[in-house]
C-alpha positions in Angstrom: 0.0 -0.4 0.1 2.3 2.6 1.1 4.5 1.5 -2.4 1.5 2.7 -4.7 1.4 5.6 -2.6 4.7 6.9 -3.3 4.6 5.7 -6.6 1.6 8.4 -7.2 3.1 11.7 -9.1 1.0 15.0 -9.6 -2.5 16.2 -7.4 -5.5 14.0 -6.2 -8.9 15.2 -7.7 -10.6 18.1 -6.0 -13.5 16.5 -4.0 -10.7 13.8 -3.1 -7.8 16.3 -2.3 -10.0 18.2 -0.2 -11.1 15.2 1.9 -8.4 13.7 2.2 -6.8 17.1 3.4 -9.6 17.1 6.3 -9.5 13.9 7.2 -6.0 14.6 8.2 -6.4 18.0 9.3 -8.8 17.0 11.9 -7.2 14.4 13.3 -4.1 16.6 13.7 -6.6 19.2 15.2 -7.9 17.3 17.5 -4.9 15.7 19.1 -4.1 18.9 20.1 -7.5 20.2 20.9 -9.6 16.7 22.3 -12.0 19.0 23.2 -12.7 19.4 19.6 -14.0 16.2 19.1 -17.3 17.5 21.1 -17.9 19.6 18.8 -17.4 17.7 15.4 -19.4 14.3 17.0 -22.6 13.3 15.0 -24.7 14.1 18.5 -28.6 13.9 17.2 -29.7 15.6 20.2 -27.6 18.6 19.9 -28.6 18.6 15.7 -32.9 18.5 16.4 -32.8 21.2 19.7 -29.8 23.3 19.1 -29.9 22.9 15.4 -26.2 22.1 15.1 -26.3 21.1 11.4 -22.7 21.0 10.8 -22.4 18.1 12.8 -24.2 16.1 9.9 -21.1 17.4 7.7 -18.4 16.4 10.3 -18.8 13.4 11.3 -17.6 12.6 7.7 -14.4 14.5 7.7 -12.5 13.2 11.0 -11.5 10.2 11.8 -12.8 10.6 15.7 -9.7 12.4 17.2 -6.9 9.2 16.0 -4.9 8.6 13.4 -3.7 4.7 12.9 -3.2 2.8 10.3 -7.2 2.0 9.2 -7.1 5.6 9.1 -4.1 5.4 6.9 -6.3 2.9 4.9 -8.8 4.8 4.4 -6.9 7.4 2.9 -5.7 4.9 0.5 -8.5 3.9 -0.7 -9.8 7.6 -1.7 -6.9 8.0 -3.4 -7.0 4.9 -5.3 -10.5 4.1 -5.7 -11.6 7.4 -5.1 -9.8 9.2 -7.5 -10.6 6.8 -10.4 -14.3 7.4 -9.2 -13.9 11.2 -9.9 -11.4 12.0 -12.7 -13.5 13.3 -15.3 -16.8 12.9 -13.2 -16.7 15.2 -10.1 -20.3 16.2 -10.6 -21.8 12.3 -10.8 -18.9 11.5 -7.8 -20.5 14.0 -5.9 -24.1 12.9 -6.2 -22.8 9.6 -5.4 -21.0 10.9 -2.2 -24.6 12.8 -1.3 -26.4 9.9 -1.8 -24.3 7.4 0.4 -23.7 10.0 2.9 -27.5 10.8 3.2 -28.3 6.9 3.5 -25.8 6.6 6.6 -27.5 9.4 8.6 -30.7 8.0 7.7 -29.5 4.5 8.8 -28.0 5.8 11.9 -30.7 8.0 13.2 -32.8 5.9 13.0 -31.1 2.4 14.1 -31.5 0.5 10.9 -29.3 -2.6 9.7 -27.9 -2.6 13.6 -25.8 0.1 13.4 -26.5 1.5 16.6 -25.6 5.4 17.1 -21.8 6.3 15.4 -20.3 9.0 16.1 -17.8 9.0 13.4 -19.1 8.1 10.0 -16.0 8.5 7.6 -15.4 5.1 7.5 -18.5 3.9 6.7 -18.9 6.2 3.6 -15.8 4.8 2.1 -16.8 1.4 2.8 -20.1 2.4 0.8 -18.5 3.8 -2.4 -16.3 0.8 -2.6 -19.5 -1.4 -3.0 -21.1 0.9 -5.2 -17.7 1.0 -7.4 -18.4 -3.0 -7.2 -21.7 -3.1 -7.9 -21.8 -0.4 -10.4 -20.1 -3.2 -12.9 -20.6 -6.1 -11.4 -19.2 -8.9 -13.7 -15.5 -6.4 -14.2 -12.9 -9.6 -12.9 -11.2 -8.2 -9.2 -8.9 -10.2 -6.9 -8.9 -9.8 -3.2 -5.6 -10.2 -1.5 -4.4 -12.2 0.5 -6.6 -14.6 -0.5 -5.8 -16.8 -2.5 -8.4 -16.6 -5.1 -9.0 -16.2 -8.8 -10.4 -13.3 -10.4 -14.0 -13.1 -9.7 -16.7 -10.8 -10.7 -16.9 -7.5 -8.9 -20.1 -7.9 -7.4 -18.8 -10.7 -5.1 -16.1 -8.3 -3.7 -18.6 -7.0 -0.6 -19.5 -10.2 0.9 -16.1 -11.6 0.1 -15.2 -8.5 2.4 -17.1 -9.7 5.1 -16.5 -13.1 5.1 -12.6 -12.0 5.0 -13.4 -9.8 8.0 -15.0 -12.1 10.0 -12.7 -15.1 9.6 -9.0 -12.8 9.6 -10.3 -10.5 12.4 -13.3 -11.3 13.9 -15.5 -8.4 13.1 -19.4 -8.7 13.6 -21.1 -9.2 10.8 -23.8 -6.7 11.9 -21.5 -3.8 12.1 -20.6 -3.8 8.3 -24.5 -4.1 6.8 -24.8 -0.3 7.5 -21.8 0.6 4.3 -23.1 -2.3 2.4 -27.1 -1.0 2.6 -26.3 2.4 2.3 -25.0 2.6 -1.4 -28.1 0.4 -2.6 -29.9 4.0 -2.5 -27.2 5.4 -4.4 -27.6 2.8 -7.0 -30.6 3.8 -8.0 -30.1 7.5 -7.6 -27.6 7.3 -10.5 -29.7 4.5 -12.6 -32.7 7.4 -12.3 -30.4 10.1 -13.5 -28.9 8.1 -16.2 -32.2 7.0 -17.3 -34.3 10.7 -17.1 -31.6 13.1 -18.0 -28.5 13.7 -20.1 -26.0 12.4 -17.9 -23.2 15.3 -19.5 -23.6 17.3 -16.6 -22.8 14.4 -14.6 -20.0 13.3 -15.6 -18.6 16.5 -16.4 -16.8 18.3 -19.4 -13.9 16.3 -20.1 -11.8 16.7 -23.1 -9.9 14.0 -25.1 -7.0 12.6 -23.7 -7.3 14.8 -20.7 -8.7 11.3 -18.9 -5.5 9.9 -19.5 -3.1 12.3 -19.4 -4.2 12.9 -15.9 -4.2 9.4 -15.0 -1.3 9.1 -16.5 0.6 12.0 -14.6 -0.6 10.8 -11.3 -0.5 6.7 -11.3 2.7 6.8 -13.9 5.8 8.3 -15.4 4.6 7.8 -19.4 2.3 6.6 -21.1 1.4 3.6 -19.3 0.4 4.0 -15.3 1.1 2.0 -12.7 -1.5 -0.8 -12.6 -3.7 -1.4 -9.0 -3.4 -4.8 -7.4 -6.2 -6.7 -7.8 -7.3 -5.2 -11.2 -6.7 -7.1 -14.4 -7.2 -4.0 -17.2 -5.4 -0.8 -17.4 -7.7 1.4 -15.7 -7.4 4.6 -18.4 -8.7 1.8 -21.0 -11.4 1.1 -18.5 -12.3 5.2 -18.0 -12.4 5.3 -21.8 -14.7 2.4 -22.4 -17.3 3.4 -19.8 -18.0 6.5 -20.7 -21.5 6.6 -19.6 -20.7 4.6 -16.5 -19.6 6.8 -13.4 -16.9 4.0 -12.0 -13.9 2.5 -13.5 -14.0 -1.0 -12.1 -11.4 -0.5 -9.6 -12.9 -2.0 -6.4 -10.5 -4.5 -6.3 -7.7 -1.8 -5.8 -6.3 -2.0 -2.0 -8.7 -4.4 -0.8 -6.3 -7.0 0.8 -5.4 -3.7 3.0 -8.9 -2.5 3.4 -10.2 -6.2 4.2 -8.9 -5.1 7.6 -10.7 -2.1 8.0 -14.5 -2.8 6.5 -15.8 -3.8 10.2 -14.4 -0.9 11.9 -16.5 1.8 13.1 -14.4 5.4 13.4 
């Protein structure tokens, strides 16, 4: 994972960059001023009675006042899978984030899907986006290191991540239902938008070769980008071929490292 990050060049796309900066900055801030956490956590009583609506945003921008290996894995997911989702499709990526975040807030407020009330939802949002990416291209082949599995369709990645966490890390399966469930409304929203409207405004304007140049600048040094482990096809080709969709099918990217974190609630 660290080797892949060190090979990146250029900058992240704007939404992923701002998200990573916010996560790292909030972790540093809460280390030196722990009392700030009380103003940032998702506390529904304060939201409803005191109208502190910023808590519904800050819960997705903080790791809960700690920065550990699991937090680093989450940043890796944003820098790899999130960047793939956003390149050339920033408006559509924002729609996906909004849909997943709204679903997670709804689940948390009503304590659905065995989720319970959680003060920090950044990790769950990242996992929801990974599930959304996998299910947007269900039959694209991917892998799941370190499990010795042959390439399999991406639609099976979320349940395999669930099984891996239960067997290897002892994570309760109930903690992983909410991220999976939150991406279902997002899939419906994106499908309806594509069906009812011209999706060009969602994909974003992209000049000829612009997406390829950006991806090569960030992930490679020449015409060939550095492939992400677990992805069988070159992701530049995926984005060029998948012009009508939102996500390049890189759901397996970083899955080996991220498997340990999918059941972790911030």
